[in-house]
Backbone as JSON Lines, residues from 0, in Angstrom:
{"i":0,"aa":"M","n":[-8.76,8.85,9.14],"ca":[-8.18,7.58,8.75],"c":[-7.51,7.64,7.37]}
{"i":1,"aa":"L","n":[-7.8,8.69,6.61],"ca":[-7.26,8.79,5.26],"c":[-5.73,8.76,5.21]}
{"i":2,"aa":"P","n":[-5.02,9.37,6.17],"ca":[-3.55,9.28,6.1],"c":[-3.01,7.84,6.19]}
{"i":3,"aa":"F","n":[-3.82,6.93,6.73],"ca":[-3.38,5.54,6.88],"c":[-3.94,4.63,5.79]}
{"i":4,"aa":"L","n":[-4.94,5.1,5.07],"ca":[-5.64,4.27,4.08],"c":[-4.71,3.82,2.95]}
{"i":5,"aa":"V","n":[-3.94,4.73,2.4],"ca":[-3.08,4.39,1.27],"c":[-2.04,3.35,1.67]}
{"i":6,"aa":"C","n":[-1.43,3.53,2.82],"ca":[-0.42,2.58,3.29],"c":[-1.04,1.19,3.47]}
{"i":7,"aa":"D","n":[-2.23,1.14,4.06],"ca":[-2.9,-0.15,4.25],"c":[-3.27,-0.79,2.91]}
{"i":8,"aa":"Q","n":[-3.73,0.02,1.97],"ca":[-4.09,-0.52,0.66],"c":[-2.87,-1.01,-0.1]}
{"i":9,"aa":"V","n":[-1.76,-0.29,0.0],"ca":[-0.53,-0.73,-0.65],"c":[-0.09,-2.07,-0.06]}
{"i":10,"aa":"N","n":[-0.14,-2.18,1.26],"ca":[0.24,-3.45,1.9],"c":[-0.67,-4.58,1.47]}
{"i":11,"aa":"Q","n":[-1.97,-4.31,1.41],"ca":[-2.92,-5.33,0.99],"c":[-2.66,-5.76,-0.46]}
{"i":12,"aa":"L","n":[-2.42,-4.81,-1.32],"ca":[-2.15,-5.11,-2.72],"c":[-0.84,-5.87,-2.87]}
{"i":13,"aa":"Q","n":[0.19,-5.48,-2.11],"ca":[1.46,-6.2,-2.19],"c":[1.32,-7.63,-1.69]}
{"i":14,"aa":"D","n":[0.46,-7.85,-0.7],"ca":[0.21,-9.23,-0.24],"c":[-0.42,-10.06,-1.35]}
{"i":15,"aa":"L","n":[-1.36,-9.47,-2.08],"ca":[-1.98,-10.19,-3.2],"c":[-0.97,-10.42,-4.32]}
{"i":16,"aa":"L","n":[-0.18,-9.39,-4.64],"ca":[0.82,-9.53,-5.71],"c":[1.87,-10.59,-5.35]}
{"i":17,"aa":"D","n":[2.17,-10.71,-4.08],"ca":[3.16,-11.69,-3.63],"c":[2.75,-13.12,-3.96]}
{"i":18,"aa":"R","n":[1.47,-13.33,-4.19],"ca":[0.98,-14.67,-4.5],"c":[1.26,-15.1,-5.94]}
{"i":19,"aa":"F","n":[1.51,-14.11,-6.84],"ca":[1.74,-14.52,-8.23],"c":[2.81,-13.71,-8.96]}
{"i":20,"aa":"I","n":[3.44,-12.75,-8.29],"ca":[4.51,-11.95,-8.91],"c":[5.83,-12.34,-8.27]}
{"i":21,"aa":"D","n":[6.88,-12.43,-9.08],"ca":[8.17,-12.86,-8.54],"c":[8.76,-11.82,-7.58]}
{"i":22,"aa":"R","n":[9.56,-12.29,-6.65],"ca":[10.12,-11.47,-5.57],"c":[10.97,-10.32,-6.09]}
{"i":23,"aa":"K","n":[11.76,-10.57,-7.13],"ca":[12.64,-9.54,-7.69],"c":[11.81,-8.33,-8.16]}
{"i":24,"aa":"T","n":[10.7,-8.58,-8.79],"ca":[9.83,-7.51,-9.28],"c":[9.16,-6.8,-8.11]}
{"i":25,"aa":"L","n":[8.7,-7.55,-7.12],"ca":[8.05,-6.94,-5.96],"c":[8.99,-6.02,-5.2]}
{"i":26,"aa":"D","n":[10.27,-6.38,-5.15],"ca":[11.24,-5.56,-4.45],"c":[11.46,-4.2,-5.12]}
{"i":27,"aa":"T","n":[11.09,-4.08,-6.39],"ca":[11.23,-2.8,-7.09],"c":[10.07,-1.86,-6.8]}
{"i":28,"aa":"L","n":[8.99,-2.38,-6.22],"ca":[7.81,-1.57,-5.91],"c":[7.97,-0.97,-4.51]}
{"i":29,"aa":"K","n":[8.67,0.15,-4.44],"ca":[9.02,0.75,-3.15],"c":[8.0,1.75,-2.63]}
{"i":30,"aa":"S","n":[7.31,2.44,-3.51],"ca":[6.37,3.47,-3.06],"c":[4.96,3.16,-3.57]}
{"i":31,"aa":"A","n":[3.99,3.9,-3.04],"ca":[2.61,3.74,-3.48],"c":[2.47,4.08,-4.96]}
{"i":32,"aa":"A","n":[3.23,5.07,-5.41],"ca":[3.18,5.45,-6.83],"c":[3.71,4.31,-7.7]}
{"i":33,"aa":"D","n":[4.76,3.63,-7.25],"ca":[5.29,2.48,-8.01],"c":[4.24,1.38,-8.12]}
{"i":34,"aa":"V","n":[3.55,1.12,-7.04],"ca":[2.51,0.07,-7.03],"c":[1.37,0.47,-7.97]}
{"i":35,"aa":"C","n":[0.99,1.74,-7.96],"ca":[-0.1,2.2,-8.83],"c":[0.23,2.09,-10.31]}
{"i":36,"aa":"K","n":[1.5,2.24,-10.65],"ca":[1.92,2.18,-12.06],"c":[2.17,0.75,-12.53]}
{"i":37,"aa":"F","n":[2.23,-0.2,-11.61],"ca":[2.6,-1.56,-11.96],"c":[1.55,-2.24,-12.83]}
{"i":38,"aa":"N","n":[2.0,-2.93,-13.87],"ca":[1.11,-3.67,-14.77],"c":[1.02,-5.11,-14.29]}
{"i":39,"aa":"V","n":[-0.1,-5.47,-13.68],"ca":[-0.26,-6.82,-13.12],"c":[-0.42,-7.88,-14.2]}
{"i":40,"aa":"E","n":[-0.74,-7.48,-15.43],"ca":[-0.96,-8.45,-16.49],"c":[0.32,-8.87,-17.21]}
{"i":41,"aa":"N","n":[1.43,-8.22,-16.92],"ca":[2.7,-8.55,-17.57],"c":[3.15,-9.94,-17.12]}
{"i":42,"aa":"S","n":[3.0,-10.92,-17.99],"ca":[3.29,-12.31,-17.62],"c":[4.77,-12.58,-17.38]}
{"i":43,"aa":"E","n":[5.64,-11.68,-17.81],"ca":[7.08,-11.86,-17.57],"c":[7.41,-11.77,-16.09]}
{"i":44,"aa":"T","n":[6.57,-11.12,-15.32],"ca":[6.81,-10.96,-13.88],"c":[6.09,-12.01,-13.05]}
{"i":45,"aa":"H","n":[5.35,-12.89,-13.68],"ca":[4.55,-13.87,-12.94],"c":[5.38,-15.09,-12.54]}
{"i":46,"aa":"K","n":[4.95,-15.69,-11.45],"ca":[5.5,-16.96,-10.99],"c":[4.31,-17.9,-10.8]}
{"i":47,"aa":"Q","n":[4.59,-19.13,-10.39],"ca":[3.5,-20.05,-10.11],"c":[2.68,-19.49,-8.96]}
{"i":48,"aa":"V","n":[1.38,-19.5,-9.11],"ca":[0.5,-18.9,-8.12],"c":[0.56,-19.67,-6.8]}
{"i":49,"aa":"D","n":[0.58,-18.91,-5.7],"ca":[0.54,-19.47,-4.36],"c":[-0.89,-19.32,-3.86]}
{"i":50,"aa":"M","n":[-1.58,-20.43,-3.7],"ca":[-2.99,-20.38,-3.31],"c":[-3.19,-20.53,-1.81]}
{"i":51,"aa":"G","n":[-2.12,-20.65,-1.06],"ca":[-2.24,-20.82,0.38],"c":[-1.93,-22.24,0.79]}
{"i":52,"aa":"F","n":[-1.62,-22.41,2.03],"ca":[-1.16,-23.7,2.54],"c":[-2.19,-24.81,2.36]}
{"i":53,"aa":"S","n":[-3.41,-24.56,2.78],"ca":[-4.44,-25.61,2.72],"c":[-4.74,-26.03,1.29]}
{"i":54,"aa":"A","n":[-4.87,-25.07,0.4],"ca":[-5.15,-25.4,-1.0],"c":[-3.99,-26.16,-1.63]}
{"i":55,"aa":"E","n":[-2.76,-25.72,-1.34],"ca":[-1.58,-26.4,-1.88],"c":[-1.52,-27.84,-1.37]}
{"i":56,"aa":"K","n":[-1.8,-28.02,-0.1],"ca":[-1.76,-29.36,0.48],"c":[-2.81,-30.26,-0.17]}
{"i":57,"aa":"L","n":[-3.98,-29.71,-0.37],"ca":[-5.06,-30.48,-0.99],"c":[-4.73,-30.83,-2.44]}
{"i":58,"aa":"L","n":[-4.22,-29.87,-3.2],"ca":[-3.94,-30.1,-4.62],"c":[-2.72,-30.98,-4.85]}
{"i":59,"aa":"C","n":[-1.72,-30.82,-4.01],"ca":[-0.45,-31.51,-4.25],"c":[-0.26,-32.73,-3.37]}
{"i":60,"aa":"N","n":[-1.25,-33.1,-2.63],"ca":[-1.13,-34.26,-1.76],"c":[-0.92,-35.51,-2.61]}
{"i":61,"aa":"Q","n":[0.14,-36.21,-2.32],"ca":[0.49,-37.41,-3.1],"c":[-0.63,-38.45,-3.07]}
{"i":62,"aa":"T","n":[-1.34,-38.55,-1.96],"ca":[-2.43,-39.52,-1.88],"c":[-3.51,-39.19,-2.88]}
{"i":63,"aa":"S","n":[-3.83,-37.91,-3.0],"ca":[-4.87,-37.49,-3.94],"c":[-4.47,-37.82,-5.37]}
{"i":64,"aa":"M","n":[-3.18,-37.63,-5.68],"ca":[-2.72,-37.91,-7.04],"c":[-2.72,-39.41,-7.33]}
{"i":65,"aa":"K","n":[-2.39,-40.21,-6.34],"ca":[-2.37,-41.66,-6.55],"c":[-3.77,-42.21,-6.74]}
{"i":66,"aa":"T","n":[-4.72,-41.63,-6.04],"ca":[-6.09,-42.12,-6.17],"c":[-6.82,-41.45,-7.32]}
{"i":67,"aa":"K","n":[-6.13,-40.57,-8.03],"ca":[-6.67,-39.9,-9.23],"c":[-7.9,-39.05,-8.94]}
{"i":68,"aa":"K","n":[-7.93,-38.44,-7.72],"ca":[-9.01,-37.52,-7.44],"c":[-8.88,-36.27,-8.32]}
{"i":69,"aa":"F","n":[-7.61,-35.85,-8.54],"ca":[-7.34,-34.69,-9.36],"c":[-6.34,-35.06,-10.43]}
{"i":70,"aa":"S","n":[-6.62,-34.71,-11.66],"ca":[-5.64,-34.9,-12.72],"c":[-4.7,-33.7,-12.73]}
{"i":71,"aa":"Y","n":[-3.56,-33.86,-13.39],"ca":[-2.63,-32.74,-13.51],"c":[-3.28,-31.57,-14.26]}
{"i":72,"aa":"K","n":[-4.13,-31.91,-15.19],"ca":[-4.84,-30.89,-15.95],"c":[-5.78,-30.1,-15.04]}
{"i":73,"aa":"D","n":[-6.48,-30.8,-14.13],"ca":[-7.37,-30.13,-13.18],"c":[-6.6,-29.19,-12.26]}
{"i":74,"aa":"V","n":[-5.45,-29.65,-11.78],"ca":[-4.62,-28.83,-10.89],"c":[-4.14,-27.59,-11.65]}
{"i":75,"aa":"F","n":[-3.69,-27.77,-12.87],"ca":[-3.24,-26.65,-13.69],"c":[-4.37,-25.67,-13.93]}
{"i":76,"aa":"S","n":[-5.56,-26.17,-14.2],"ca":[-6.72,-25.33,-14.45],"c":[-7.09,-24.51,-13.19]}
{"i":77,"aa":"V","n":[-7.04,-25.14,-12.04],"ca":[-7.34,-24.43,-10.79],"c":[-6.31,-23.33,-10.55]}
{"i":78,"aa":"R","n":[-5.03,-23.63,-10.8],"ca":[-3.98,-22.62,-10.62],"c":[-4.18,-21.44,-11.59]}
{"i":79,"aa":"Q","n":[-4.52,-21.72,-12.82],"ca":[-4.74,-20.66,-13.8],"c":[-5.95,-19.81,-13.41]}
{"i":80,"aa":"D","n":[-7.01,-20.47,-12.93],"ca":[-8.2,-19.73,-12.49],"c":[-7.87,-18.85,-11.29]}
{"i":81,"aa":"A","n":[-7.08,-19.38,-10.37],"ca":[-6.69,-18.59,-9.2],"c":[-5.86,-17.38,-9.62]}
{"i":82,"aa":"K","n":[-4.93,-17.59,-10.55],"ca":[-4.12,-16.47,-11.02],"c":[-4.98,-15.44,-11.74]}
{"i":83,"aa":"S","n":[-5.91,-15.88,-12.56],"ca":[-6.82,-14.95,-13.26],"c":[-7.64,-14.15,-12.27]}
{"i":84,"aa":"M","n":[-8.12,-14.8,-11.21],"ca":[-8.9,-14.11,-10.19],"c":[-8.03,-13.09,-9.46]}
{"i":85,"aa":"L","n":[-6.81,-13.44,-9.1],"ca":[-5.91,-12.51,-8.41],"c":[-5.58,-11.31,-9.29]}
{"i":86,"aa":"I","n":[-5.35,-11.55,-10.57],"ca":[-5.08,-10.45,-11.5],"c":[-6.28,-9.52,-11.58]}
{"i":87,"aa":"A","n":[-7.48,-10.09,-11.68],"ca":[-8.7,-9.28,-11.77],"c":[-8.91,-8.45,-10.51]}
{"i":88,"aa":"V","n":[-8.68,-9.04,-9.34],"ca":[-8.84,-8.31,-8.08],"c":[-7.82,-7.18,-7.99]}
{"i":89,"aa":"C","n":[-6.58,-7.46,-8.35],"ca":[-5.53,-6.43,-8.31],"c":[-5.83,-5.3,-9.29]}
{"i":90,"aa":"K","n":[-6.28,-5.64,-10.48],"ca":[-6.63,-4.61,-11.47],"c":[-7.76,-3.74,-10.95]}
{"i":91,"aa":"K","n":[-8.76,-4.35,-10.35],"ca":[-9.9,-3.6,-9.82],"c":[-9.45,-2.69,-8.68]}
{"i":92,"aa":"M","n":[-8.59,-3.2,-7.82],"ca":[-8.07,-2.38,-6.73],"c":[-7.3,-1.18,-7.27]}
{"i":93,"aa":"L","n":[-6.52,-1.41,-8.32],"ca":[-5.71,-0.34,-8.88],"c":[-6.54,0.71,-9.61]}
{"i":94,"aa":"T","n":[-7.72,0.36,-10.04],"ca":[-8.56,1.34,-10.73],"c":[-9.56,2.02,-9.81]}
{"i":95,"aa":"K","n":[-9.91,1.38,-8.71],"ca":[-10.98,1.91,-7.85],"c":[-10.5,2.41,-6.49]}
{"i":96,"aa":"T","n":[-9.22,2.4,-6.24],"ca":[-8.71,2.75,-4.93],"c":[-8.27,4.21,-4.84]}
{"i":97,"aa":"P","n":[-8.4,4.83,-3.68],"ca":[-7.91,6.2,-3.52],"c":[-6.39,6.34,-3.69]}
{"i":98,"aa":"M","n":[-5.66,5.25,-3.56],"ca":[-4.2,5.36,-3.68],"c":[-3.74,5.78,-5.06]}
{"i":99,"aa":"T","n":[-4.63,5.77,-6.04],"ca":[-4.26,6.22,-7.38],"c":[-4.25,7.75,-7.47]}
{"i":100,"aa":"Y","n":[-4.81,8.43,-6.47],"ca":[-4.84,9.89,-6.46],"c":[-3.62,10.44,-5.72]}
{"i":101,"aa":"V","n":[-2.97,11.39,-6.34],"ca":[-1.76,11.99,-5.76],"c":[-2.08,12.62,-4.4]}
{"i":102,"aa":"S","n":[-3.2,13.29,-4.3],"ca":[-3.53,13.94,-3.02],"c":[-3.73,12.91,-1.9]}
{"i":103,"aa":"A","n":[-4.32,11.76,-2.2],"ca":[-4.48,10.72,-1.18],"c":[-3.12,10.17,-0.76]}
{"i":104,"aa":"R","n":[-2.23,9.97,-1.73],"ca":[-0.89,9.47,-1.39],"c":[-0.13,10.5,-0.57]}
{"i":105,"aa":"N","n":[-0.32,11.78,-0.88],"ca":[0.39,12.83,-0.14],"c":[-0.15,13.02,1.27]}
{"i":106,"aa":"L","n":[-1.39,12.61,1.53],"ca":[-1.93,12.69,2.89],"c":[-1.19,11.76,3.86]}
{"i":107,"aa":"M","n":[-0.41,10.85,3.31],"ca":[0.39,9.98,4.16],"c":[1.37,10.79,5.01]}
{"i":108,"aa":"C","n":[1.63,12.04,4.64],"ca":[2.55,12.89,5.4],"c":[2.04,13.12,6.82]}
{"i":109,"aa":"L","n":[0.77,12.89,7.08],"ca":[0.21,13.07,8.42],"c":[0.32,11.82,9.28]}
{"i":110,"aa":"D","n":[0.9,10.76,8.77],"ca":[1.11,9.53,9.54],"c":[2.35,9.71,10.42]}
{"i":111,"aa":"P","n":[2.19,9.73,11.74],"ca":[3.33,9.93,12.64],"c":[4.46,8.91,12.44]}
{"i":112,"aa":"R","n":[4.1,7.69,12.08],"ca":[5.13,6.66,11.87],"c":[6.0,7.01,10.67]}
{"i":113,"aa":"L","n":[5.39,7.58,9.62],"ca":[6.16,8.02,8.45],"c":[6.98,9.26,8.79]}
{"i":114,"aa":"M","n":[6.43,10.12,9.62],"ca":[7.19,11.3,10.07],"c":[8.47,10.87,10.78]}
{"i":115,"aa":"A","n":[8.38,9.8,11.56],"ca":[9.55,9.32,12.3],"c":[10.55,8.63,11.37]}
{"i":116,"aa":"S","n":[10.05,7.84,10.43],"ca":[10.96,7.06,9.59],"c":[11.52,7.83,8.41]}
{"i":117,"aa":"D","n":[10.76,8.79,7.88],"ca":[11.21,9.51,6.69],"c":[10.71,10.96,6.68]}
{"i":118,"aa":"P","n":[11.29,11.81,7.55],"ca":[10.8,13.19,7.66],"c":[10.95,14.01,6.38]}
{"i":119,"aa":"E","n":[11.98,13.75,5.6],"ca":[12.18,14.5,4.36],"c":[11.05,14.22,3.36]}
{"i":120,"aa":"T","n":[10.68,12.96,3.24],"ca":[9.58,12.61,2.34],"c":[8.28,13.23,2.82]}
{"i":121,"aa":"C","n":[8.07,13.26,4.14],"ca":[6.87,13.9,4.69],"c":[6.83,15.38,4.34]}
{"i":122,"aa":"G","n":[7.96,16.04,4.43],"ca":[8.02,17.46,4.06],"c":[7.67,17.67,2.6]}
{"i":123,"aa":"T","n":[8.2,16.82,1.73],"ca":[7.89,16.91,0.3],"c":[6.42,16.64,0.04]}
{"i":124,"aa":"M","n":[5.87,15.63,0.7],"ca":[4.45,15.31,0.54],"c":[3.57,16.46,1.02]}
{"i":125,"aa":"T","n":[3.97,17.11,2.11],"ca":[3.2,18.23,2.63],"c":[3.18,19.38,1.62]}
{"i":126,"aa":"R","n":[4.32,19.66,1.01],"ca":[4.37,20.71,-0.01],"c":[3.47,20.37,-1.19]}
{"i":127,"aa":"R","n":[3.51,19.11,-1.63],"ca":[2.66,18.69,-2.75],"c":[1.19,18.77,-2.39]}
{"i":128,"aa":"L","n":[0.85,18.37,-1.17],"ca":[-0.54,18.42,-0.72],"c":[-1.03,19.87,-0.66]}
{"i":129,"aa":"L","n":[-0.2,20.74,-0.14],"ca":[-0.57,22.16,-0.1],"c":[-0.73,22.74,-1.5]}
{"i":130,"aa":"S","n":[0.14,22.34,-2.4],"ca":[0.04,22.8,-3.79],"c":[-1.29,22.36,-4.4]}
{"i":131,"aa":"T","n":[-1.68,21.12,-4.15],"ca":[-2.97,20.62,-4.65],"c":[-4.12,21.41,-4.04]}
{"i":132,"aa":"C","n":[-4.02,21.71,-2.75],"ca":[-5.08,22.47,-2.08],"c":[-5.16,23.91,-2.6]}
{"i":133,"aa":"V","n":[-4.01,24.51,-2.89],"ca":[-4.0,25.86,-3.46],"c":[-4.62,25.84,-4.86]}
{"i":134,"aa":"D","n":[-4.25,24.84,-5.67],"ca":[-4.81,24.72,-7.02],"c":[-6.33,24.55,-7.0]}
{"i":135,"aa":"A","n":[-6.82,23.86,-5.97],"ca":[-8.27,23.63,-5.84],"c":[-8.96,24.78,-5.11]}
{"i":136,"aa":"K","n":[-8.18,25.81,-4.76],"ca":[-8.69,26.99,-4.06],"c":[-9.27,26.64,-2.69]}
{"i":137,"aa":"L","n":[-8.69,25.64,-2.04],"ca":[-9.1,25.27,-0.69],"c":[-8.28,26.0,0.36]}
{"i":138,"aa":"V","n":[-7.07,26.42,-0.03],"ca":[-6.15,27.1,0.87],"c":[-5.57,28.29,0.12]}
{"i":139,"aa":"D","n":[-5.38,29.37,0.83],"ca":[-4.76,30.55,0.25],"c":[-3.24,30.34,0.22]}
{"i":140,"aa":"A","n":[-2.61,30.67,-0.87],"ca":[-1.17,30.46,-1.03],"c":[-0.35,31.21,0.02]}
{"i":141,"aa":"D","n":[-0.88,32.32,0.52],"ca":[-0.16,33.11,1.52],"c":[-0.02,32.38,2.86]}
{"i":142,"aa":"T","n":[-0.92,31.45,3.15],"ca":[-0.86,30.73,4.43],"c":[0.0,29.47,4.37]}
{"i":143,"aa":"C","n":[0.41,29.08,3.2],"ca":[1.17,27.82,3.04],"c":[2.51,27.86,3.76]}
{"i":144,"aa":"D","n":[3.18,29.01,3.75],"ca":[4.47,29.1,4.45],"c":[4.28,28.89,5.96]}
{"i":145,"aa":"D","n":[3.19,29.41,6.5],"ca":[2.9,29.2,7.92],"c":[2.61,27.73,8.21]}
{"i":146,"aa":"V","n":[1.86,27.11,7.34],"ca":[1.53,25.69,7.51],"c":[2.81,24.85,7.45]}
{"i":147,"aa":"L","n":[3.65,25.12,6.47],"ca":[4.91,24.38,6.35],"c":[5.8,24.6,7.56]}
{"i":148,"aa":"S","n":[5.82,25.82,8.07],"ca":[6.62,26.12,9.26],"c":[6.08,25.38,10.48]}
{"i":149,"aa":"D","n":[4.76,25.39,10.65],"ca":[4.14,24.66,11.77],"c":[4.39,23.16,11.67]}
{"i":150,"aa":"F","n":[4.29,22.63,10.46],"ca":[4.51,21.2,10.25],"c":[5.97,20.83,10.57]}
{"i":151,"aa":"S","n":[6.89,21.64,10.07],"ca":[8.31,21.4,10.34],"c":[8.6,21.5,11.83]}
{"i":152,"aa":"N","n":[8.02,22.48,12.49],"ca":[8.2,22.65,13.92],"c":[7.63,21.46,14.7]}
{"i":153,"aa":"F","n":[6.47,20.97,14.27],"ca":[5.86,19.8,14.9],"c":[6.78,18.59,14.82]}
{"i":154,"aa":"M","n":[7.32,18.35,13.63],"ca":[8.2,17.18,13.46],"c":[9.5,17.35,14.23]}
{"i":155,"aa":"R","n":[9.99,18.56,14.34],"ca":[11.26,18.82,15.03],"c":[11.11,18.72,16.55]}
{"i":156,"aa":"T","n":[9.98,19.19,17.08],"ca":[9.81,19.24,18.53],"c":[9.16,18.0,19.13]}
{"i":157,"aa":"T","n":[8.48,17.22,18.34],"ca":[7.85,16.0,18.87],"c":[8.93,14.93,19.03]}
{"i":158,"aa":"P","n":[9.0,14.34,20.22],"ca":[10.01,13.29,20.42],"c":[9.86,12.15,19.4]}
{"i":159,"aa":"H","n":[10.99,11.72,18.89],"ca":[11.02,10.67,17.87],"c":[10.28,9.42,18.35]}
{"i":160,"aa":"G","n":[10.47,9.08,19.6],"ca":[9.82,7.88,20.15],"c":[8.31,7.98,20.15]}
{"i":161,"aa":"D","n":[7.77,9.21,20.39],"ca":[6.32,9.39,20.36],"c":[5.77,9.16,18.96]}
{"i":162,"aa":"L","n":[6.51,9.63,17.95],"ca":[6.08,9.43,16.57],"c":[6.11,7.95,16.21]}
{"i":163,"aa":"E","n":[7.19,7.27,16.57],"ca":[7.33,5.84,16.25],"c":[6.31,4.98,16.96]}
{"i":164,"aa":"S","n":[5.95,5.35,18.18],"ca":[5.06,4.5,18.98],"c":[3.58,4.76,18.71]}
{"i":165,"aa":"F","n":[3.27,5.65,17.76],"ca":[1.87,5.9,17.43],"c":[1.23,4.6,16.97]}
{"i":166,"aa":"D","n":[0.08,4.26,17.56],"ca":[-0.61,3.02,17.23],"c":[-1.95,3.36,16.58]}
{"i":167,"aa":"V","n":[-2.09,2.98,15.33],"ca":[-3.29,3.31,14.55],"c":[-4.54,2.71,15.17]}
{"i":168,"aa":"T","n":[-4.41,1.56,15.82],"ca":[-5.59,0.88,16.36],"c":[-6.11,1.49,17.65]}
{"i":169,"aa":"T","n":[-5.25,2.19,18.39],"ca":[-5.69,2.75,19.68],"c":[-5.58,4.26,19.77]}
{"i":170,"aa":"D","n":[-4.65,4.87,19.07],"ca":[-4.43,6.31,19.16],"c":[-5.26,7.06,18.12]}
{"i":171,"aa":"R","n":[-5.69,8.25,18.48],"ca":[-6.42,9.12,17.55],"c":[-5.45,10.15,17.0]}
{"i":172,"aa":"L","n":[-5.42,10.3,15.7],"ca":[-4.5,11.22,15.06],"c":[-4.76,12.66,15.47]}
{"i":173,"aa":"D","n":[-6.03,13.08,15.5],"ca":[-6.34,14.46,15.87],"c":[-5.92,14.76,17.31]}
{"i":174,"aa":"A","n":[-6.15,13.83,18.23],"ca":[-5.73,14.04,19.61],"c":[-4.21,14.04,19.73]}
{"i":175,"aa":"F","n":[-3.55,13.19,18.98],"ca":[-2.09,13.11,19.01],"c":[-1.46,14.42,18.53]}
{"i":176,"aa":"I","n":[-1.93,14.93,17.42],"ca":[-1.37,16.16,16.86],"c":[-1.73,17.36,17.74]}
{"i":177,"aa":"H","n":[-2.94,17.39,18.26],"ca":[-3.35,18.51,19.1],"c":[-2.56,18.54,20.41]}
{"i":178,"aa":"A","n":[-2.27,17.37,20.99],"ca":[-1.55,17.29,22.27],"c":[-0.1,17.74,22.13]}
{"i":179,"aa":"K","n":[0.46,17.61,20.94],"ca":[1.86,17.97,20.74],"c":[1.95,19.42,20.42]}
């Protein structure tokens, strides 16, 4: 599951960031490395926090304001607390998640969907992953050319549609790669 973990964590983090970071800034976060380097505390990139439909309806309901259930100060305080909580969660995710490790990000090269959408990036990630493995003495440098050749051959010979249609929820990566 590790090849899919980083992608899922990036998506989860981007969903959280979308609640309090402006769209223009979010659009600049294209890769997992960009997300890992992002400073969530930079208030220049913040927008009004989106707390979700139900909370917004409750806080901004005109009836509630007319009956003085919530003062403007209370609403502002709740929004600030929500933003502080989102910032804290995002910071914790960025410090405690495997996506901060280069080797974890490079394992994304084994995701068939990424192989289909961006084969060149997968090739680069595979080289980086092998380099990390050689540095850690997990793989002999002499075998890396064979591994790269096998990986390139796998991506070239596997039908593009099979790579695109890989379903993380039902398909097994080891069975998929072994069958091809």
